LUMTOR-740581 format. One line per field, with one value per residue: residue number from 1; residue in three letters; x, y, z of N, C-alpha, C in turn. Coordinates in nm, 2 decimals, padded with zeros to 4 digits, m for minus. Atoms other than C-alpha are relative to their C-alpha. Layout:
<rs>
gudo NUM;...;
drenba ALA;...;
n_x X;...;
n_y Y;...;
n_z Z;...;
ca_x X;...;
ca_y Y;...;
ca_z Z;...;
c_x X;...;
c_y Y;...;
c_z Z;...;
</rs>
This chain:
<rs>
gudo 1;2;3;4;5;6;7;8;9;10;11;12;13;14;15;16;17;18;19;20;21;22;23;24;25;26;27;28;29;30;31;32;33;34;35;36;37;38;39;40;41;42;43;44;45;46;47;48;49;50;51;52;53;54;55;56;57;58;59;60;61;62;63;64;65;66;67;68;69;70;71;72;73;74;75;76;77;78;79;80;81;82;83;84;85;86;87;88;89;90;91;92;93;94;95;96;97;98;99;100;101;102;103;104;105;106;107;108;109;110;111;112;113;114;115;116;117;118;119;120;121;122;123;124;125;126;127;128;129;130;131;132;133;134;135;136;137;138;139;140;141;142;143;144;145;146;147;148;149;150;151;152;153;154;155;156;157;158;159;160;161;162;163;164;165;166;167;168;169;170;171;172;173;174;175;176;177;178;179;180;181;182;183;184;185;186;187;188;189;190;191;192;193;194;195;196;
drenba MET;ALA;GLU;GLU;ALA;CYS;GLU;ILE;GLU;ILE;ASN;ILE;LEU;GLY;GLU;PRO;ILE;GLY;LYS;GLN;ASP;GLN;TYR;SER;ALA;ALA;TYR;GLY;GLY;ILE;ASN;TYR;PHE;LYS;PHE;ASN;LYS;ASP;GLU;THR;VAL;ASP;ILE;SER;PRO;ILE;GLU;LEU;ASN;VAL;ALA;THR;GLN;LYS;LYS;LEU;ARG;ASP;SER;LEU;CYS;LEU;TYR;TYR;VAL;SER;GLY;GLU;ARG;ARG;ALA;GLY;ASP;ILE;LEU;CYS;GLU;GLN;LYS;ASN;ASN;MET;ALA;ASN;ALA;GLU;LYS;LEU;GLU;THR;LEU;LYS;LYS;MET;ILE;PHE;LEU;THR;ASP;LYS;LEU;ARG;GLN;ALA;LEU;ILE;ASN;GLN;ASP;VAL;SER;SER;LEU;GLY;GLY;ILE;LEU;HIS;GLU;GLY;TRP;LEU;TYR;LYS;ARG;GLU;LEU;ALA;GLN;GLY;ILE;SER;ASN;SER;ARG;ILE;ASP;ALA;LEU;TYR;ASP;LYS;PHE;ILE;ASN;ALA;GLY;ALA;SER;GLY;GLY;LYS;LEU;LEU;GLY;ALA;GLY;GLY;GLY;GLY;PHE;LEU;LEU;ILE;CYS;SER;ASN;ASN;HIS;ASN;TYR;LEU;LYS;GLU;THR;PHE;LYS;ILE;LYS;THR;LEU;SER;PHE;ALA;ILE;ASP;ARG;GLY;GLY;THR;GLU;ILE;ILE;PHE;GLN;GLU;
n_x m00.13;m00.02;00.08;m00.06;m00.12;00.05;00.05;m00.12;m00.08;00.07;00.09;m00.07;m00.13;00.02;m00.09;00.07;m00.03;00.11;00.02;m00.04;m00.11;00.05;00.08;m00.09;m00.07;00.09;00.06;m00.10;00.04;00.03;00.14;00.06;00.07;00.08;00.03;00.13;00.02;00.05;m00.11;m00.01;m00.10;00.03;m00.12;00.02;m00.13;m00.04;m00.07;m00.09;m00.04;m00.14;m00.09;00.01;m00.06;m00.14;m00.04;00.01;m00.11;m00.13;00.00;m00.01;m00.11;m00.01;m00.14;00.00;m00.05;m00.03;00.08;00.08;00.12;00.10;00.11;00.12;00.00;00.03;00.14;00.08;00.01;00.08;00.14;00.04;00.00;00.13;00.09;m00.03;00.07;m00.10;m00.06;00.11;00.02;m00.11;00.03;00.10;m00.07;m00.07;00.10;00.04;m00.11;00.01;00.09;m00.08;m00.10;00.08;00.04;m00.12;m00.04;00.11;m00.04;m00.13;m00.08;m00.10;m00.07;00.05;m00.03;m00.10;00.06;00.10;m00.08;m00.06;00.10;00.03;m00.11;00.01;00.12;m00.02;m00.09;00.07;00.09;m00.07;m00.14;m00.10;00.01;m00.12;m00.10;m00.08;m00.08;00.08;00.05;m00.11;m00.02;00.11;m00.03;m00.11;00.06;00.08;m00.09;m00.07;00.09;00.11;00.13;00.06;m00.02;00.05;m00.06;00.10;00.03;00.04;m00.09;m00.12;m00.11;00.04;m00.02;00.06;00.05;m00.03;00.04;m00.09;m00.03;m00.14;m00.05;m00.15;m00.07;00.02;m00.08;m00.14;m00.02;00.02;m00.06;00.08;00.05;00.13;00.07;00.09;00.12;00.10;00.13;00.05;00.13;00.09;00.03;m00.05;00.02;m00.05;m00.12;m00.03;00.11;m00.03;
n_y 00.03;m00.07;00.07;00.13;m00.02;m00.04;00.13;00.08;m00.07;m00.04;00.10;00.14;m00.01;m00.07;m00.11;m00.11;m00.11;m00.06;00.05;m00.10;00.04;00.09;m00.07;m00.09;00.08;00.06;m00.10;m00.09;m00.14;m00.07;00.02;m00.02;00.12;m00.01;00.14;m00.01;00.09;00.12;00.07;m00.05;m00.10;m00.10;m00.04;m00.13;m00.04;m00.14;m00.03;m00.12;m00.03;00.04;m00.09;00.03;00.13;m00.02;m00.07;00.09;00.10;m00.07;m00.04;00.12;00.09;00.10;00.00;00.12;m00.03;00.13;00.03;00.12;00.00;00.09;m00.08;00.05;m00.04;m00.14;m00.02;00.06;m00.10;m00.11;00.04;00.00;m00.14;m00.07;m00.01;m00.13;m00.11;m00.10;00.06;00.01;m00.14;m00.02;00.07;m00.07;m00.12;00.06;00.03;m00.14;m00.04;00.05;m00.09;m00.13;00.04;00.02;m00.13;m00.07;00.07;m00.03;m00.14;00.01;m00.08;00.09;m00.07;00.03;00.14;00.01;m00.03;00.11;00.12;m00.03;00.01;00.14;00.07;m00.03;00.07;00.14;00.03;00.01;00.12;00.11;m00.03;00.05;m00.06;m00.07;00.00;m00.12;m00.01;m00.04;m00.14;m00.09;m00.01;m00.08;m00.14;m00.05;m00.03;m00.12;m00.12;m00.02;m00.05;00.08;m00.05;00.10;00.14;00.10;00.14;00.08;00.13;00.00;m00.08;00.06;00.01;00.00;m00.12;m00.13;m00.07;m00.15;m00.10;m00.12;m00.06;00.02;00.13;00.01;m00.06;00.09;00.12;m00.04;m00.03;00.11;00.12;00.12;00.08;m00.04;00.08;m00.08;00.07;m00.06;00.05;00.10;m00.04;00.11;00.10;00.14;00.06;00.14;00.00;00.14;00.09;00.13;
n_z m00.05;m00.13;m00.10;m00.03;m00.08;m00.14;m00.06;m00.03;m00.10;m00.13;m00.05;m00.01;m00.07;m00.12;m00.01;m00.05;00.10;00.07;00.14;00.10;00.08;00.09;00.10;00.07;00.10;00.10;00.09;00.06;00.02;m00.13;m00.03;m00.13;m00.04;m00.11;m00.05;m00.07;m00.11;00.05;00.07;00.14;00.02;00.10;00.06;00.09;00.06;00.00;00.12;00.00;00.13;00.02;m00.07;m00.14;m00.02;00.00;m00.12;m00.11;00.01;m00.03;m00.14;m00.10;00.01;m00.11;m00.06;m00.08;m00.14;m00.06;m00.12;00.01;m00.09;00.04;00.02;m00.07;m00.14;m00.01;00.03;m00.11;m00.11;00.05;00.00;m00.14;m00.05;00.04;m00.11;m00.06;00.07;00.05;00.12;00.10;00.06;00.09;00.12;00.07;00.06;00.12;00.11;00.05;00.09;00.14;00.07;00.03;00.11;00.12;00.05;00.05;00.13;00.09;00.05;00.06;m00.10;m00.06;m00.10;m00.13;m00.03;m00.11;m00.13;m00.04;m00.04;m00.13;m00.11;m00.01;m00.06;m00.14;m00.05;00.00;m00.11;m00.13;m00.01;m00.07;m00.03;00.10;00.13;00.02;m00.11;m00.01;00.12;00.11;m00.03;00.02;00.14;00.06;m00.04;00.08;00.13;m00.01;m00.02;00.12;00.10;00.03;m00.05;m00.08;00.03;m00.09;00.01;00.07;m00.07;m00.14;m00.07;m00.06;00.09;00.14;00.08;m00.02;00.12;m00.03;00.10;00.01;00.13;00.04;m00.04;00.03;m00.12;m00.11;00.03;m00.01;m00.14;m00.10;00.05;m00.03;00.11;00.04;00.09;00.09;00.03;00.08;m00.03;00.10;00.04;00.03;m00.11;00.01;00.13;00.01;00.09;00.04;m00.02;00.05;
ca_x m08.71;m08.70;m08.98;m08.80;m08.47;m08.66;m08.83;m08.49;m08.30;m08.56;m08.81;m08.59;m08.25;m08.39;m08.16;m08.26;m08.26;m08.48;m08.60;m08.44;m08.13;m08.32;m08.56;m08.28;m08.09;m08.39;m08.52;m08.20;m08.21;m08.31;m08.64;m08.85;m08.96;m09.25;m09.27;m09.63;m09.76;m09.94;m09.60;m09.67;m09.41;m09.48;m09.21;m09.18;m08.89;m08.71;m08.61;m08.30;m08.20;m07.85;m07.69;m07.82;m07.71;m07.36;m07.35;m07.47;m07.21;m06.93;m07.03;m07.02;m06.73;m06.68;m06.38;m06.28;m06.24;m06.18;m06.29;m06.45;m06.81;m07.09;m07.38;m07.64;m07.52;m07.54;m07.88;m08.01;m07.92;m08.07;m08.40;m08.41;m08.35;m08.68;m08.86;m08.70;m08.92;m08.62;m08.46;m08.79;m08.83;m08.48;m08.58;m08.88;m08.66;m08.45;m08.76;m08.86;m08.52;m08.61;m08.90;m08.67;m08.41;m08.68;m08.81;m08.46;m08.39;m08.73;m08.62;m08.29;m08.12;m07.80;m07.66;m07.88;m07.76;m07.45;m07.65;m07.92;m07.67;m07.49;m07.81;m07.90;m07.56;m07.59;m07.93;m07.81;m07.52;m07.77;m07.96;m07.69;m07.35;m07.17;m07.27;m06.97;m06.65;m06.40;m06.18;m06.46;m06.60;m06.26;m06.21;m06.56;m06.48;m06.16;m06.36;m06.60;m06.32;m06.16;m06.47;m06.70;m07.07;m07.17;m07.18;m07.26;m07.12;m07.29;m07.45;m07.51;m07.20;m06.88;m06.66;m06.67;m06.72;m06.79;m07.01;m06.88;m07.04;m06.80;m06.73;m06.36;m06.29;m05.95;m05.84;m05.99;m05.82;m05.49;m05.52;m05.63;m05.47;m05.75;m05.86;m06.16;m06.42;m06.59;m06.94;m07.23;m07.60;m07.73;m08.03;m08.16;m08.16;m08.11;m08.07;m08.04;m07.69;m07.68;m07.94;m07.90;
ca_y 00.39;00.64;00.46;00.12;00.27;00.42;00.08;m00.10;00.16;00.27;m00.02;m00.33;m00.21;00.01;00.30;00.62;00.84;01.06;01.03;01.34;01.17;00.89;01.13;01.37;01.09;00.94;01.27;01.47;01.85;02.10;02.02;02.12;01.81;01.81;01.49;01.45;01.28;01.02;00.91;01.08;01.31;01.63;01.71;02.07;02.12;02.45;02.58;02.80;02.99;02.93;03.23;03.13;02.77;02.89;03.12;02.85;02.60;02.86;02.95;02.60;02.37;02.06;02.07;01.74;01.77;01.39;01.24;00.91;00.88;00.64;00.82;00.60;00.69;01.06;01.03;00.81;01.07;01.34;01.14;01.08;01.45;01.54;01.46;01.78;02.08;02.31;02.07;02.02;02.40;02.41;02.15;02.35;02.66;02.44;02.34;02.71;02.77;02.54;02.77;03.07;02.89;02.78;03.13;03.27;03.01;03.07;03.44;03.33;03.48;03.28;03.56;03.46;03.10;03.14;03.31;03.05;02.77;02.94;02.98;02.62;02.50;02.68;02.52;02.17;02.18;02.21;01.89;01.64;01.64;01.44;01.66;01.88;01.91;02.17;02.10;02.13;02.44;02.60;02.52;02.65;02.97;03.01;02.98;03.25;03.48;03.43;03.55;03.26;03.35;03.02;02.65;02.33;01.98;01.73;01.41;01.32;01.51;01.43;01.44;01.42;01.73;02.09;02.25;02.61;02.90;03.17;03.41;03.31;02.94;02.98;03.20;02.95;02.65;02.83;02.95;02.63;02.36;02.12;01.84;01.96;01.79;01.96;01.86;01.94;01.92;01.61;01.70;01.35;01.16;00.79;00.60;00.23;00.19;m00.19;m00.45;m00.82;
ca_z m02.30;m02.02;m01.84;m01.87;m01.74;m01.44;m01.38;m01.38;m01.17;m00.92;m00.89;m00.95;m00.83;m00.56;m00.63;m00.44;m00.76;m00.96;m01.32;m01.48;m01.61;m01.78;m01.95;m02.05;m02.22;m02.39;m02.54;m02.60;m02.67;m02.40;m02.24;m01.94;m01.76;m01.52;m01.31;m01.19;m00.88;m01.09;m01.24;m01.58;m01.72;m01.92;m02.17;m02.32;m02.56;m02.54;m02.88;m02.90;m03.21;m03.36;m03.20;m02.85;m02.90;m02.98;m02.68;m02.45;m02.58;m02.55;m02.19;m02.04;m01.97;m01.75;m01.51;m01.35;m00.97;m00.91;m00.59;m00.51;m00.38;m00.38;m00.53;m00.37;m00.02;m00.08;m00.25;00.03;00.29;00.07;00.04;00.41;00.48;00.30;00.62;00.75;00.67;00.62;00.37;00.19;00.15;00.00;m00.25;m00.34;m00.40;m00.64;m00.83;m00.86;m01.02;m01.31;m01.40;m01.38;m01.61;m01.85;m01.89;m01.94;m02.22;m02.38;m02.40;m02.55;m02.24;m02.17;m01.95;m01.66;m01.67;m01.44;m01.16;m01.17;m01.16;m00.87;m00.67;m00.74;m00.63;m00.30;m00.24;m00.34;m00.09;00.19;00.10;00.23;00.38;00.11;m00.18;m00.14;00.07;00.16;m00.14;m00.39;m00.22;m00.23;m00.60;m00.69;m00.50;m00.70;m01.03;m00.91;m00.80;m01.14;m01.32;m01.36;m01.32;m01.16;m01.18;m01.01;m00.93;m01.16;m01.03;m00.67;m00.56;m00.37;m00.68;m01.06;m01.27;m01.20;m01.47;m01.49;m01.67;m01.79;m02.07;m02.07;m02.04;m02.21;m01.91;m01.66;m01.83;m01.84;m01.48;m01.31;m01.53;m01.46;m01.69;m01.89;m02.09;m02.39;m02.47;m02.70;m02.65;m02.82;m03.03;m03.10;m02.77;m02.74;m03.06;m03.15;m03.30;m03.31;m03.36;m03.41;
c_x 00.03;m00.07;00.07;00.13;m00.04;m00.04;00.12;00.07;m00.07;m00.08;00.07;00.12;m00.01;00.09;m00.08;00.02;m00.13;m00.01;00.06;00.11;m00.05;m00.08;00.09;00.07;m00.09;m00.05;00.11;m00.05;m00.01;m00.15;m00.03;m00.08;m00.09;m00.04;m00.12;m00.02;m00.06;00.10;00.01;00.11;m00.04;00.13;m00.02;00.14;00.02;00.08;00.09;00.04;00.15;00.09;00.00;00.06;00.15;00.05;m00.01;00.11;00.13;00.01;00.01;00.12;00.00;00.14;00.00;00.06;00.04;m00.08;m00.08;m00.12;m00.09;m00.13;m00.12;00.00;m00.04;m00.15;m00.10;m00.02;m00.09;m00.15;m00.05;m00.02;m00.13;m00.11;00.02;m00.06;00.09;00.06;m00.10;m00.02;00.12;m00.02;m00.10;00.06;00.08;m00.10;m00.05;00.10;m00.02;m00.10;00.07;00.10;m00.08;m00.04;00.12;00.04;m00.11;00.03;00.13;00.10;00.10;00.08;m00.04;00.04;00.10;m00.06;m00.10;00.07;00.06;m00.10;m00.04;00.10;00.00;m00.11;00.04;00.10;m00.06;m00.08;00.07;00.14;00.10;00.00;00.13;00.10;00.08;00.09;m00.08;m00.05;00.11;00.03;m00.11;00.02;00.11;m00.05;m00.08;00.08;00.08;m00.09;m00.11;m00.13;m00.07;00.03;m00.06;00.08;m00.11;m00.02;m00.04;00.09;00.12;00.12;m00.06;00.03;m00.08;m00.04;00.02;m00.05;00.09;00.01;00.14;00.06;00.15;00.08;m00.01;00.09;00.15;00.04;00.01;00.07;m00.07;m00.05;m00.14;m00.06;m00.10;m00.12;m00.09;m00.13;m00.05;m00.14;m00.10;m00.04;00.05;m00.04;00.05;00.11;00.04;m00.12;00.03;m00.11;
c_y 00.06;m00.07;m00.13;00.02;00.03;m00.13;m00.08;00.06;00.02;m00.12;m00.13;00.01;00.07;00.12;00.13;00.13;00.05;m00.05;00.09;m00.05;m00.10;00.07;00.09;m00.08;m00.05;00.11;00.09;00.15;00.06;00.00;00.04;m00.12;00.03;m00.14;00.01;m00.11;m00.14;m00.08;00.04;00.11;00.09;00.05;00.12;00.03;00.15;00.03;00.12;00.03;m00.03;00.08;m00.04;m00.14;00.01;00.06;m00.09;m00.10;00.07;00.03;m00.11;m00.09;m00.09;00.00;m00.12;00.03;m00.13;m00.03;m00.13;00.02;m00.10;00.08;m00.04;00.04;00.14;00.02;m00.06;00.10;00.12;m00.03;00.00;00.14;00.07;m00.01;00.12;00.11;00.10;m00.05;m00.01;00.13;00.03;m00.07;00.07;00.13;m00.05;m00.02;00.13;00.05;m00.06;00.08;00.12;m00.03;m00.02;00.13;00.08;m00.06;00.03;00.14;00.01;00.08;m00.10;00.08;m00.02;m00.14;m00.02;00.03;m00.10;m00.12;00.02;m00.01;m00.15;m00.08;00.03;m00.07;m00.15;m00.04;m00.02;m00.13;m00.12;00.03;m00.04;00.07;00.08;m00.02;00.12;00.02;00.04;00.14;00.10;00.02;00.08;00.15;00.07;00.03;00.13;00.12;00.03;00.04;m00.08;00.05;m00.10;m00.14;m00.10;m00.13;m00.09;m00.13;00.02;00.09;m00.08;m00.01;00.00;00.13;00.12;00.05;00.15;00.08;00.12;00.05;m00.02;m00.13;m00.01;00.05;m00.10;m00.13;00.03;00.02;m00.12;m00.14;m00.13;m00.07;00.05;m00.10;00.08;m00.09;00.08;m00.05;m00.09;00.04;m00.12;m00.10;m00.14;m00.06;m00.15;00.00;m00.14;m00.08;m00.13;m00.05;
c_z 00.14;00.11;00.04;00.08;00.14;00.07;00.05;00.12;00.13;00.06;00.02;00.08;00.13;00.02;00.04;m00.10;m00.05;m00.14;m00.10;m00.09;m00.11;m00.11;m00.09;m00.11;m00.11;m00.11;m00.07;m00.01;00.14;00.02;00.15;00.03;00.13;00.05;00.09;00.11;m00.05;m00.09;m00.15;00.00;m00.12;m00.06;m00.09;m00.05;00.00;m00.12;00.01;m00.15;m00.01;00.08;00.15;00.02;00.01;00.13;00.12;00.00;00.04;00.15;00.10;m00.03;00.12;00.05;00.10;00.14;00.07;00.12;m00.02;00.09;m00.05;m00.01;00.08;00.15;00.02;m00.03;00.10;00.11;m00.04;00.01;00.14;00.06;m00.04;00.10;00.08;m00.08;m00.07;m00.13;m00.12;m00.06;m00.09;m00.13;m00.08;m00.07;m00.13;m00.11;m00.06;m00.10;m00.14;m00.08;m00.04;m00.12;m00.13;m00.07;m00.07;m00.14;m00.11;m00.06;m00.06;00.08;00.07;00.11;00.14;00.05;00.12;00.14;00.05;00.04;00.14;00.11;00.02;00.07;00.15;00.07;00.01;00.11;00.13;00.01;00.07;00.02;m00.11;m00.13;m00.04;00.11;m00.01;m00.12;m00.12;00.02;m00.03;m00.15;m00.07;00.03;m00.09;m00.15;00.00;00.01;m00.13;m00.12;m00.05;00.06;00.09;m00.05;00.10;m00.02;m00.06;00.08;00.14;00.08;00.05;m00.09;m00.14;m00.07;00.05;m00.14;00.03;m00.12;00.01;m00.14;m00.05;00.05;m00.03;00.12;00.12;m00.02;00.02;00.15;00.09;m00.04;00.04;m00.12;m00.03;m00.10;m00.08;m00.02;m00.09;00.05;m00.11;m00.04;m00.02;00.11;m00.03;m00.13;00.00;m00.10;m00.04;00.03;m00.07;m00.09;
</rs>
């Protein structure tokens, strides 16, 4: 299913996107994906104990920052920027962070999550101009100043949801009065729910 989704979005529709969303949706759970040069994908599930799952769930919340953007435009600029050695080096640093996060989760260490997300967000903002803007940056800084340990803007950027890591989301929700979206980690992945 993930391969078919990639075929449609990337090869047929020509969208300048990666494969991580399709594989995440298809497999569910928490996984480490390695996308190989030969187009194969290695999937390594990361098992969390019950206490770590709860701590992870409690530490994350989505905050709606609104904003309109065309993801394709941002991703196209980001893709073109990979010809720049400095931008490519930034992308390599982001890839290294996935190994760091994987090891933290294998060790059942949720306390490192915020710092890793924060570092990744700082790198991501460097990849293309439309990923963030002054309004989103100011809001993110307010979250950090209010005690959040890190976060990132989801998707291509430009608007949408900030994923924030904090030990006190009740305080953040009360302080900022921003629309939030609770979520859970789906364990099963994509399922057929209707068949004719």
